N, CA, C and O atoms as a printed pandas DataFrame, in Angstrom:
     atom_number atom_name residue_name chain_id  residue_number  x_coord  y_coord  z_coord
0              1         N          UNK        A               1   30.276   66.383   92.537
1              2        CA          UNK        A               1   31.368   66.593   91.608
2              3         C          UNK        A               1   31.221   65.721   90.370
3              4         O          UNK        A               1   31.634   66.108   89.277
4              5         N          UNK        A               2   30.635   64.551   90.545
5              6        CA          UNK        A               2   30.459   63.610   89.436
6              7         C          UNK        A               2   29.582   64.200   88.337
7              8         O          UNK        A               2   29.752   63.859   87.166
8              9         N          UNK        A               3   28.650   65.076   88.694
9             10        CA          UNK        A               3   27.743   65.634   87.687
10            11         C          UNK        A               3   28.456   66.537   86.683
11            12         O          UNK        A               3   27.901   66.826   85.623
12            13         N          UNK        A               4   29.671   66.989   86.989
13            14        CA          UNK        A               4   30.421   67.850   86.082
14            15         C          UNK        A               4   31.406   67.075   85.211
15            16         O          UNK        A               4   32.143   67.669   84.424
16            17         N          UNK        A               5   31.419   65.764   85.349
17            18        CA          UNK        A               5   32.392   64.942   84.629
18            19         C          UNK        A               5   32.316   65.148   83.116
19            20         O          UNK        A               5   33.354   65.254   82.463
20            21         N          UNK        A               6   31.126   65.206   82.554
21            22        CA          UNK        A               6   30.961   65.421   81.120
22            23         C          UNK        A               6   31.526   66.759   80.664
23            24         O          UNK        A               6   32.162   66.844   79.614
24            25         N          UNK        A               7   31.293   67.799   81.451
25            26        CA          UNK        A               7   31.796   69.122   81.104
26            27         C          UNK        A               7   33.314   69.177   81.171
27            28         O          UNK        A               7   33.956   69.797   80.323
28            29         N          UNK        A               8   33.886   68.530   82.176
29            30        CA          UNK        A               8   35.346   68.569   82.291
30            31         C          UNK        A               8   36.006   67.758   81.190
31            32         O          UNK        A               8   37.050   68.152   80.671
32            33         N          UNK        A               9   35.412   66.637   80.832
33            34        CA          UNK        A               9   35.956   65.850   79.722
34            35         C          UNK        A               9   35.835   66.638   78.428
35            36         O          UNK        A               9   36.723   66.567   77.578
36            37         N          UNK        A              10   34.758   67.385   78.265
37            38        CA          UNK        A              10   34.569   68.219   77.083
38            39         C          UNK        A              10   35.655   69.267   76.956
39            40         O          UNK        A              10   36.101   69.569   75.849
40            41         N          UNK        A              11   36.086   69.825   78.079
41            42        CA          UNK        A              11   37.167   70.816   78.051
42            43         C          UNK        A              11   38.456   70.166   77.586
43            44         O          UNK        A              11   39.180   70.731   76.766
44            45         N          UNK        A              12   38.747   68.978   78.108
45            46        CA          UNK        A              12   39.955   68.261   77.696
46            47         C          UNK        A              12   39.911   67.978   76.198
47            48         O          UNK        A              12   40.907   68.174   75.500
48            49         N          UNK        A              13   38.769   67.522   75.703
49            50        CA          UNK        A              13   38.639   67.228   74.276
50            51         C          UNK        A              13   38.859   68.477   73.434
51            52         O          UNK        A              13   39.535   68.419   72.407
52            53         N          UNK        A              14   38.299   69.600   73.853
53            54        CA          UNK        A              14   38.487   70.851   73.114
54            55         C          UNK        A              14   39.956   71.241   73.073
55            56         O          UNK        A              14   40.468   71.650   72.031
56            57         N          UNK        A              15   40.624   71.113   74.200
57            58        CA          UNK        A              15   42.045   71.464   74.260
58            59         C          UNK        A              15   42.876   70.558   73.361
59            60         O          UNK        A              15   43.726   71.035   72.610
60            61         N          UNK        A              16   42.636   69.264   73.435
61            62        CA          UNK        A              16   43.399   68.311   72.615
62            63         C          UNK        A              16   43.155   68.593   71.140
63            64         O          UNK        A              16   44.101   68.630   70.352
64            65         N          UNK        A              17   41.908   68.791   70.761
65            66        CA          UNK        A              17   41.588   69.044   69.354
66            67         C          UNK        A              17   42.200   70.351   68.867
67            68         O          UNK        A              17   42.622   70.446   67.715
68            69         N          UNK        A              18   42.249   71.350   69.727
69            70        CA          UNK        A              18   42.802   72.636   69.295
70            71         C          UNK        A              18   44.330   72.606   69.227
71            72         O          UNK        A              18   44.936   73.443   68.557
72            73         N          UNK        A              19   44.951   71.659   69.910
73            74        CA          UNK        A              19   46.414   71.565   69.925
74            75         C          UNK        A              19   46.928   70.317   69.219
75            76         O          UNK        A              19   48.091   69.948   69.383
76            77         N          UNK        A              20   46.083   69.670   68.445
77            78        CA          UNK        A              20   46.473   68.391   67.857
78            79         C          UNK        A              20   47.685   68.532   66.937
79            80         O          UNK        A              20   48.476   67.594   66.830
80            81         N          UNK        A              21   47.852   69.664   66.277
81            82        CA          UNK        A              21   49.034   69.840   65.425
82            83         C          UNK        A              21   50.312   69.834   66.250
83            84         O          UNK        A              21   51.303   69.217   65.860
84            85         N          UNK        A              22   50.291   70.515   67.385
85            86        CA          UNK        A              22   51.457   70.545   68.272
86            87         C          UNK        A              22   51.709   69.146   68.852
87            88         O          UNK        A              22   52.853   68.700   68.943
88            89         N          UNK        A              23   50.644   68.476   69.234
89            90        CA          UNK        A              23   50.762   67.137   69.805
90            91         C          UNK        A              23   51.370   66.174   68.790
91            92         O          UNK        A              23   52.263   65.397   69.127
92            93         N          UNK        A              24   50.887   66.225   67.550
93            94        CA          UNK        A              24   51.394   65.329   66.510
94            95         C          UNK        A              24   52.869   65.613   66.232
95            96         O          UNK        A              24   53.666   64.683   66.111
96            97         N          UNK        A              25   53.234   66.885   66.131
97            98        CA          UNK        A              25   54.643   67.211   65.906
98            99         C          UNK        A              25   55.510   66.709   67.055
99           100         O          UNK        A              25   56.615   66.215   66.828
100          101         N          UNK        A              26   55.023   66.832   68.272
101          102        CA          UNK        A              26   55.780   66.345   69.424
102          103         C          UNK        A              26   55.958   64.830   69.367
103          104         O          UNK        A              26   57.046   64.321   69.634
104          105         N          UNK        A              27   54.897   64.114   69.020
105          106        CA          UNK        A              27   55.007   62.658   68.908
106          107         C          UNK        A              27   56.018   62.272   67.833
107          108         O          UNK        A              27   56.836   61.374   68.033
108          109         N          UNK        A              28   55.955   62.959   66.688
109          110        CA          UNK        A              28   56.850   62.625   65.586
110          111         C          UNK        A              28   58.280   63.076   65.853
111          112         O          UNK        A              28   59.224   62.554   65.260
112          113         N          UNK        A              29   58.433   64.038   66.737
113          114        CA          UNK        A              29   59.771   64.471   67.140
114          115         C          UNK        A              29   60.483   63.336   67.874
115          116         O          UNK        A              29   61.704   63.198   67.797
116          117         N          UNK        A              30   59.707   62.536   68.578
117          118        CA          UNK        A              30   60.270   61.421   69.344
118          119         C          UNK        A              30   60.536   60.189   68.494
119          120         O          UNK        A              30   61.516   59.477   68.716
120          121         N          UNK        A              31   59.655   59.931   67.508
121          122        CA          UNK        A              31   59.875   58.783   66.621
122          123         C          UNK        A              31   58.887   58.837   65.460
123          124         O          UNK        A              31   57.780   59.355   65.613
124          125         N          UNK        A              32   59.275   58.311   64.304
125          126        CA          UNK        A              32   58.338   58.213   63.178
126          127         C          UNK        A              32   57.185   57.266   63.540
127          128         O          UNK        A              32   57.377   56.287   64.261
128          129         N          UNK        A              33   55.997   57.573   63.033
129          130        CA          UNK        A              33   54.813   56.770   63.352
130          131         C          UNK        A              33   53.865   56.745   62.168
131          132         O          UNK        A              33   53.875   57.637   61.319
132          133         N          UNK        A              34   53.045   55.704   62.128
133          134        CA          UNK        A              34   51.956   55.681   61.158
134          135         C          UNK        A              34   50.746   56.382   61.800
135          136         O          UNK        A              34   50.738   56.647   63.002
136          137         N          UNK        A              35   49.743   56.672   60.992
137          138        CA          UNK        A              35   48.574   57.401   61.483
138          139         C          UNK        A              35   47.885   56.708   62.641
139          140         O          UNK        A              35   47.485   57.355   63.609
140          141         N          UNK        A              36   47.744   55.393   62.546
141          142        CA          UNK        A              36   47.091   54.648   63.616
142          143         C          UNK        A              36   47.870   54.781   64.924
143          144         O          UNK        A              36   47.273   54.940   65.989
144          145         N          UNK        A              37   49.196   54.715   64.848
145          146        CA          UNK        A              37   50.021   54.856   66.060
146          147         C          UNK        A              37   49.839   56.241   66.676
147          148         O          UNK        A              37   49.827   56.384   67.898
148          149         N          UNK        A              38   49.699   57.251   65.833
149          150        CA          UNK        A              38   49.483   58.615   66.330
150          151         C          UNK        A              38   48.159   58.681   67.087
151          152         O          UNK        A              38   48.102   59.201   68.202
152          153         N          UNK        A              39   47.100   58.156   66.483
153          154        CA          UNK        A              39   45.787   58.145   67.135
154          155         C          UNK        A              39   45.865   57.395   68.466
155          156         O          UNK        A              39   45.345   57.859   69.481
156          157         N          UNK        A              40   46.514   56.244   68.451
157          158        CA          UNK        A              40   46.639   55.416   69.656
158          159         C          UNK        A              40   47.461   56.123   70.737
159          160         O          UNK        A              40   47.100   56.075   71.913
160          161         N          UNK        A              41   48.550   56.772   70.355
161          162        CA          UNK        A              41   49.397   57.471   71.326
162          163         C          UNK        A              41   48.664   58.637   71.975
163          164         O          UNK        A              41   48.780   58.861   73.180
164          165         N          UNK        A              42   47.908   59.376   71.168
165          166        CA          UNK        A              42   47.139   60.493   71.721
166          167         C          UNK        A              42   46.090   59.959   72.692
167          168         O          UNK        A              42   45.890   60.529   73.764
168          169         N          UNK        A              43   45.424   58.872   72.322
169          170        CA          UNK        A              43   44.424   58.293   73.214
170          171         C          UNK        A              43   45.060   57.788   74.508
171          172         O          UNK        A              43   44.532   58.030   75.593
172          173         N          UNK        A              44   46.183   57.093   74.401
173          174        CA          UNK        A              44   46.854   56.566   75.589
174          175         C          UNK        A              44   47.228   57.667   76.564
175          176         O          UNK        A              44   47.146   57.479   77.778
176          177         N          UNK        A              45   47.637   58.808   76.044
177          178        CA          UNK        A              45   48.095   59.910   76.902
178          179         C          UNK        A              45   46.962   60.788   77.415
179          180         O          UNK        A              45   47.056   61.343   78.509
180          181         N          UNK        A              46   45.882   60.919   76.626
181          182        CA          UNK        A              46   44.854   61.914   76.966
182          183         C          UNK        A              46   43.468   61.332   77.201
183          184         O          UNK        A              46   42.598   62.012   77.745
184          185         N          UNK        A              47   43.249   60.084   76.800
185          186        CA          UNK        A              47   41.934   59.451   76.840
186          187         C          UNK        A              47   40.921   60.205   75.973
187          188         O          UNK        A              47   39.722   60.211   76.251
188          189         N          UNK        A              48   41.436   60.840   74.917
189          190        CA          UNK        A              48   40.600   61.474   73.901
190          191         C          UNK        A              48   40.863   60.722   72.606
191          192         O          UNK        A              48   41.996   60.665   72.129
192          193         N          UNK        A              49   39.812   60.148   72.042
193          194        CA          UNK        A              49   39.943   59.367   70.821
194          195         C          UNK        A              49   39.650   60.257   69.617
195          196         O          UNK        A              49   38.518   60.699   69.419
196          197         N          UNK        A              50   40.678   60.512   68.822
197          198        CA          UNK        A              50   40.514   61.292   67.602
198          199         C          UNK        A              50   40.216   60.344   66.450
199          200         O          UNK        A              50   40.771   59.247   66.384
200          201         N          UNK        A              51   39.363   60.756   65.565
201          202        CA          UNK        A              51   38.996   59.902   64.440
202          203         C          UNK        A              51   40.045   60.013   63.337
203          204         O          UNK        A              51   40.768   61.006   63.258
204          205         N          UNK        A              52   40.122   58.996   62.492
205          206        CA          UNK        A              52   41.000   59.103   61.323
206          207         C          UNK        A              52   40.637   60.315   60.455
207          208         O          UNK        A              52   41.506   60.907   59.816
208          209         N          UNK        A              53   39.352   60.678   60.436
209          210        CA          UNK        A              53   38.894   61.845   59.686
210          211         C          UNK        A              53   39.420   63.161   60.233
211          212         O          UNK        A              53   39.379   64.181   59.545
212          213         N          UNK        A              54   39.912   63.145   61.461
213          214        CA          UNK        A              54   40.564   64.315   62.051
214          215         C          UNK        A              54   42.067   64.259   61.817
215          216         O          UNK        A              54   42.677   65.261   61.441
216          217         N          UNK        A              55   42.660   63.107   62.036
217          218        CA          UNK        A              55   44.116   62.978   62.028
218          219         C          UNK        A              55   44.712   62.990   60.620
219          220         O          UNK        A              55   45.696   63.687   60.375
220          221         N          UNK        A              56   44.131   62.231   59.698
221          222        CA          UNK        A              56   44.750   62.141   58.369
222          223         C          UNK        A              56   44.710   63.458   57.579
223          224         O          UNK        A              56   45.700   63.788   56.927
224          225         N          UNK        A              57   43.627   64.212   57.610
225          226        CA          UNK        A              57   43.684   65.537   56.961
226          227         C          UNK        A              57   44.721   66.458   57.612
227          228         O          UNK        A              57   45.366   67.254   56.929
228          229         N          UNK        A              58   44.876   66.345   58.933
229          230        CA          UNK        A              58   45.904   67.130   59.613
230          231         C          UNK        A              58   47.287   66.723   59.128
231          232         O          UNK        A              58   48.128   67.581   58.863
232          233         N          UNK        A              59   47.529   65.427   59.009
233          234        CA          UNK        A              59   48.826   64.953   58.523
234          235         C          UNK        A              59   49.084   65.471   57.106
235          236         O          UNK        A              59   50.203   65.876   56.790
236          237         N          UNK        A              60   48.066   65.461   56.258
237          238        CA          UNK        A              60   48.212   66.011   54.900
238          239         C          UNK        A              60   48.561   67.498   54.952
239          240         O          UNK        A              60   49.423   67.966   54.209
240          241         N          UNK        A              61   47.886   68.232   55.831
241          242        CA          UNK        A              61   48.142   69.664   55.975
242          243         C          UNK        A              61   49.561   69.940   56.469
243          244         O          UNK        A              61   50.246   70.821   55.950
244          245         N          UNK        A              62   49.996   69.184   57.473
245          246        CA          UNK        A              62   51.356   69.354   57.996
246          247         C          UNK        A              62   52.393   69.021   56.929
247          248         O          UNK        A              62   53.453   69.644   56.865
248          249         N          UNK        A              63   52.082   68.044   56.102
249          250        CA          UNK        A              63   53.008   67.677   55.033
250          251         C          UNK        A              63   53.056   68.775   53.962
251          252         O          UNK        A              63   54.134   69.107   53.468
252          253         N          UNK        A              64   51.915   69.330   53.605
253          254        CA          UNK        A              64   51.889   70.411   52.607
254          255         C          UNK        A              64   52.665   71.632   53.095
255          256         O          UNK        A              64   53.225   72.374   52.288
256          257         N          UNK        A              65   52.702   71.842   54.404
257          258        CA          UNK        A              65   53.452   72.959   54.989
258          259         C          UNK        A              65   54.933   72.641   55.135
259          260         O          UNK        A              65   55.718   73.513   55.507
260          261         N          UNK        A              66   55.325   71.395   54.846
261          262        CA          UNK        A              66   56.723   70.996   54.953
262          263         C          UNK        A              66   57.168   70.659   56.359
263          264         O          UNK        A              66   58.365   70.550   56.624
264          265         N          UNK        A              67   56.208   70.490   57.271
265          266        CA          UNK        A              67   56.549   70.212   58.669
266          267         C          UNK        A              67   56.794   68.734   58.917
267          268         O          UNK        A              67   57.527   68.366   59.836
268          269         N          UNK        A              68   56.183   67.888   58.099
269          270        CA          UNK        A              68   56.410   66.453   58.189
270          271         C          UNK        A              68   56.591   65.891   56.784
271          272         O          UNK        A              68   56.284   66.545   55.787
272          273         N          UNK        A              69   57.084   64.692   56.733
273          274        CA          UNK        A              69   57.221   63.961   55.481
274          275         C          UNK        A              69   56.764   62.533   55.756
275          276         O          UNK        A              69   56.514   62.179   56.908
276          277         N          UNK        A              70   56.651   61.721   54.730
277          278        CA          UNK        A              70   56.261   60.338   54.956
278          279         C          UNK        A              70   56.960   59.428   53.964
279          280         O          UNK        A              70   57.463   59.855   52.924
280          281         N          UNK        A              71   56.968   58.165   54.329
281          282        CA          UNK        A              71   57.465   57.129   53.428
282          283         C          UNK        A              71   56.526   55.940   53.553
283          284         O          UNK        A              71   55.917   55.709   54.598
284          285         N          UNK        A              72   56.425   55.198   52.468
285          286        CA          UNK        A              72   55.561   54.022   52.465
286          287         C          UNK        A              72   56.399   52.826   52.882
287          288         O          UNK        A              72   57.475   52.575   52.340
288          289         N          UNK        A              73   55.874   52.091   53.865
289          290        CA          UNK        A              73   56.534   50.891   54.362
290          291         C          UNK        A              73   55.507   49.762   54.305
291          292         O          UNK        A              73   54.715   49.577   55.229
292          293         N          UNK        A              74   55.535   49.013   53.207
293          294        CA          UNK        A              74   54.522   47.976   53.015
294          295         C          UNK        A              74   53.170   48.631   52.803
295          296         O          UNK        A              74   52.979   49.397   51.859
296          297         N          UNK        A              75   52.238   48.325   53.684
297          298        CA          UNK        A              75   50.900   48.915   53.588
298          299         C          UNK        A              75   50.743   50.144   54.460
299          300         O          UNK        A              75   49.679   50.761   54.474
300          301         N          UNK        A              76   51.786   50.507   55.187
301          302        CA          UNK        A              76   51.717   51.645   56.110
302          303         C          UNK        A              76   52.419   52.864   55.525
303          304         O          UNK        A              76   53.400   52.752   54.789
304          305         N          UNK        A              77   51.891   54.020   55.871
305          306        CA          UNK        A              77   52.556   55.277   55.561
306          307         C          UNK        A              77   53.141   55.779   56.884
307          308         O          UNK        A              77   52.405   56.053   57.831
308          309         N          UNK        A              78   54.450   55.895   56.938
309          310        CA          UNK        A              78   55.143   56.301   58.162
310          311         C          UNK        A              78   55.469   57.803   58.048
311          312         O          UNK        A              78   56.071   58.256   57.075
312          313         N          UNK        A              79   55.055   58.541   59.062
313          314        CA          UNK        A              79   55.267   59.991   59.082
314          315         C          UNK        A              79   56.446   60.314   59.981
315          316         O          UNK        A              79   56.639   59.698   61.029
316          317         N          UNK        A              80   57.234   61.298   59.550
317          318        CA          UNK        A              80   58.355   61.758   60.351
318          319         C          UNK        A              80   58.429   63.282   60.255
319          320         O          UNK        A              80   58.019   63.880   59.259
320          321         N          UNK        A              81   58.954   63.885   61.297
321          322        CA          UNK        A              81   59.062   65.341   61.350
322          323         C          UNK        A              81   60.277   65.785   60.538
323          324         O          UNK        A              81   61.295   65.095   60.493
324          325         N          UNK        A              82   60.153   66.947   59.897
325          326        CA          UNK        A              82   61.267   67.518   59.146
326          327         C          UNK        A              82   62.004   68.519   60.043
327          328         O          UNK        A              82   61.545   68.825   61.144
328          329         N          UNK        A              83   63.130   69.019   59.574
329          330        CA          UNK        A              83   63.843   70.055   60.338
330          331         C          UNK        A              83   62.984   71.299   60.489
331          332         O          UNK        A              83   62.978   71.929   61.546
332          333         N          UNK        A              84   62.263   71.655   59.438
333          334        CA          UNK        A              84   61.349   72.804   59.526
334          335         C          UNK        A              84   60.266   72.525   60.569
335          336         O          UNK        A              84   59.873   73.413   61.325
336          337         N          UNK        A              85   59.793   71.285   60.597
337          338        CA          UNK        A              85   58.788   70.889   61.581
338          339         C          UNK        A              85   59.313   70.971   63.003
339          340         O          UNK        A              85   58.584   71.365   63.914
340          341         N          UNK        A              86   60.572   70.601   63.199
341          342        CA          UNK        A              86   61.178   70.703   64.535
342          343         C          UNK        A              86   61.256   72.157   64.978
343          344         O          UNK        A              86   60.962   72.470   66.131
344          345         N          UNK        A              87   61.648   73.044   64.074
345          346        CA          UNK        A              87   61.703   74.472   64.401
346          347         C          UNK        A              87   60.305   75.001   64.715
347          348         O          UNK        A              87   60.116   75.743   65.678
348          349         N          UNK        A              88   59.330   74.614   63.895
349          350        CA          UNK        A              88   57.950   75.054   64.125
350          351         C          UNK        A              88   57.442   74.542   65.467
351          352         O          UNK        A              88   56.776   75.270   66.203
352          353         N          UNK        A              89   57.755   73.290   65.783
353          354        CA          UNK        A              89   57.323   72.739   67.064
354          355         C          UNK        A              89   57.909   73.535   68.229
355          356         O          UNK        A              89   57.204   73.825   69.195
356          357         N          UNK        A              90   59.177   73.886   68.146
357          358        CA          UNK        A              90   59.806   74.663   69.225
358          359         C          UNK        A              90   59.097   76.000   69.418
359          360         O          UNK        A              90   58.844   76.410   70.551
360          361         N          UNK        A              91   58.778   76.673   68.332
361          362        CA          UNK        A              91   58.064   77.955   68.427
362          363         C          UNK        A              91   56.651   77.755   68.981
363          364         O          UNK        A              91   56.197   78.510   69.840
364          365         N          UNK        A              92   55.969   76.733   68.479
365          366        CA          UNK        A              92   54.605   76.464   68.927
366          367         C          UNK        A              92   54.564   76.085   70.402
367          368         O          UNK        A              92   53.695   76.551   71.140
368          369         N          UNK        A              93   55.492   75.246   70.833
369          370        CA          UNK        A              93   55.470   74.817   72.229
370          371         C          UNK        A              93   55.846   75.963   73.157
371          372         O          UNK        A              93   55.332   76.038   74.272
372          373         N          UNK        A              94   56.731   76.857   72.723
373          374        CA          UNK        A              94   57.066   78.031   73.536
374          375         C          UNK        A              94   55.834   78.921   73.699
375          376         O          UNK        A              94   55.586   79.460   74.778
376          377         N          UNK        A              95   55.076   79.068   72.634
377          378        CA          UNK        A              95   53.854   79.873   72.704
378          379         C          UNK        A              95   52.818   79.199   73.602
379          380         O          UNK        A              95   52.087   79.872   74.329
380          381         N          UNK        A              96   52.759   77.887   73.551
381          382        CA          UNK        A              96   51.846   77.154   74.418
382          383         C          UNK        A              96   52.196   77.385   75.889
383          384         O          UNK        A              96   51.309   77.605   76.714
384          385         N          UNK        A              97   53.482   77.336   76.213
385          386        CA          UNK        A              97   53.917   77.549   77.603
386          387         C          UNK        A              97   53.510   78.950   78.063
387          388         O          UNK        A              97   53.032   79.123   79.184
388          389         N          UNK        A              98   53.701   79.944   77.201
389          390        CA          UNK        A              98   53.283   81.313   77.552
390          391         C          UNK        A              98   51.776   81.376   77.791
391          392         O          UNK        A              98   51.314   81.986   78.755
392          393         N          UNK        A              99   51.030   80.746   76.912
393          394        CA          UNK        A              99   49.571   80.755   77.030
394          395         C          UNK        A              99   49.122   80.034   78.295
395          396         O          UNK        A              99   48.199   80.483   78.974
396          397         N          UNK        A             100   49.768   78.926   78.608
397          398        CA          UNK        A             100   49.430   78.184   79.820
398          399         C          UNK        A             100   49.692   79.049   81.057
399          400         O          UNK        A             100   48.902   79.038   82.001
400          401         N          UNK        A             101   50.789   79.789   81.052
401          402        CA          UNK        A             101   51.103   80.672   82.182
402          403         C          UNK        A             101   50.055   81.772   82.307
403          404         O          UNK        A             101   49.625   82.099   83.413
404          405         N          UNK        A             102   49.646   82.339   81.184
405          406        CA          UNK        A             102   48.612   83.380   81.206
406          407         C          UNK        A             102   47.319   82.804   81.762
407          408         O          UNK        A             102   46.647   83.438   82.575
408          409         N          UNK        A             103   46.974   81.608   81.324
409          410        CA          UNK        A             103   45.745   80.975   81.794
410          411         C          UNK        A             103   45.803   80.718   83.292
411          412         O          UNK        A             103   44.850   81.023   84.009
412          413         N          UNK        A             104   46.899   80.169   83.767
413          414        CA          UNK        A             104   46.978   79.819   85.190
414          415         C          UNK        A             104   47.010   81.059   86.077
415          416         O          UNK        A             104   46.421   81.053   87.158
416          417         N          UNK        A             105   47.688   82.126   85.642
417          418        CA          UNK        A             105   47.733   83.357   86.437
418          419         C          UNK        A             105   46.440   84.143   86.276
419          420         O          UNK        A             105   45.844   84.584   87.258
420          421         N          UNK        A             106   46.013   84.313   85.035
421          422        CA          UNK        A             106   44.843   85.138   84.752
422          423         C          UNK        A             106   43.544   84.575   85.287
423          424         O          UNK        A             106   42.629   85.328   85.619
424          425         N          UNK        A             107   43.456   83.254   85.375
425          426        CA          UNK        A             107   42.226   82.628   85.843
426          427         C          UNK        A             107   42.400   81.946   87.189
427          428         O          UNK        A             107   41.472   81.311   87.690
428          429         N          UNK        A             108   43.575   82.072   87.771
429          430        CA          UNK        A             108   43.810   81.492   89.088
430          431         C          UNK        A             108   43.786   79.977   89.107
431          432         O          UNK        A             108   43.440   79.369   90.120
432          433         N          UNK        A             109   44.149   79.372   88.002
433          434        CA          UNK        A             109   44.168   77.911   87.921
434          435         C          UNK        A             109   45.570   77.434   88.250
435          436         O          UNK        A             109   46.545   77.857   87.629
436          437         N          UNK        A             110   45.660   76.553   89.227
437          438        CA          UNK        A             110   46.968   76.046   89.637
438          439         C          UNK        A             110   47.274   74.776   88.848
439          440         O          UNK        A             110   46.846   73.685   89.222
440          441         N          UNK        A             111   48.016   74.929   87.757
441          442        CA          UNK        A             111   48.318   73.759   86.926
442          443         C          UNK        A             111   49.414   72.910   87.544
443          444         O          UNK        A             111   49.396   71.689   87.384
444          445         N          UNK        A             112   50.359   73.503   88.237
445          446        CA          UNK        A             112   51.474   72.740   88.798
446          447         C          UNK        A             112   50.982   71.721   89.812
447          448         O          UNK        A             112   51.459   70.587   89.836
448          449         N          UNK        A             113   50.028   72.119   90.651
449          450        CA          UNK        A             113   49.483   71.186   91.628
450          451         C          UNK        A             113   48.786   70.015   90.965
451          452         O          UNK        A             113   48.882   68.878   91.426
452          453         N          UNK        A             114   48.083   70.301   89.880
453          454        CA          UNK        A             114   47.404   69.234   89.140
454          455         C          UNK        A             114   48.407   68.262   88.565
455          456         O          UNK        A             114   48.232   67.048   88.660
456          457         N          UNK        A             115   49.452   68.793   87.972
457          458        CA          UNK        A             115   50.480   67.945   87.371
458          459         C          UNK        A             115   51.124   67.074   88.438
459          460         O          UNK        A             115   51.346   65.883   88.219
460          461         N          UNK        A             116   51.426   67.661   89.593
461          462        CA          UNK        A             116   52.059   66.898   90.667
462          463         C          UNK        A             116   51.132   65.818   91.207
463          464         O          UNK        A             116   51.595   64.739   91.578
464          465         N          UNK        A             117   49.831   66.089   91.257
465          466        CA          UNK        A             117   48.882   65.083   91.748
466          467         C          UNK        A             117   48.755   63.920   90.780
467          468         O          UNK        A             117   48.440   62.806   91.200
468          469         N          UNK        A             118   48.994   64.154   89.481
469          470        CA          UNK        A             118   48.815   63.109   88.469
470          471         C          UNK        A             118   49.990   62.149   88.440
471          472         O          UNK        A             118   49.854   61.060   87.882
472          473         N          UNK        A             119   51.129   62.493   89.008
473          474        CA          UNK        A             119   52.327   61.638   88.951
474          475         C          UNK        A             119   52.181   60.446   89.855
475          476         O          UNK        A             119   53.088   59.619   89.937
């Protein structure tokens, strides 16, 4: 089983990278954060380290779409979710739940058991 560790970690990384916009909105829904805190929070939860070159362009994109805003606090730029961002997050997370259900049923993957084992 150990020989597949690289492949399984690769799947996790692909999933995190493909959902990083949803993840960032969820983090900012809970509290305003600077970019470094976002990177650190994602790593703490997923053990996937995203580079600043991934996160900061995403933050710029989310801001251009009106989903987040920022304020300068000393040397830090603090990002916070907007009301439009909260609505977008709700729609995105609902779609994620549907997709997760399709994946678990369509491919016979038992996600609930995995979640329960991780607690």
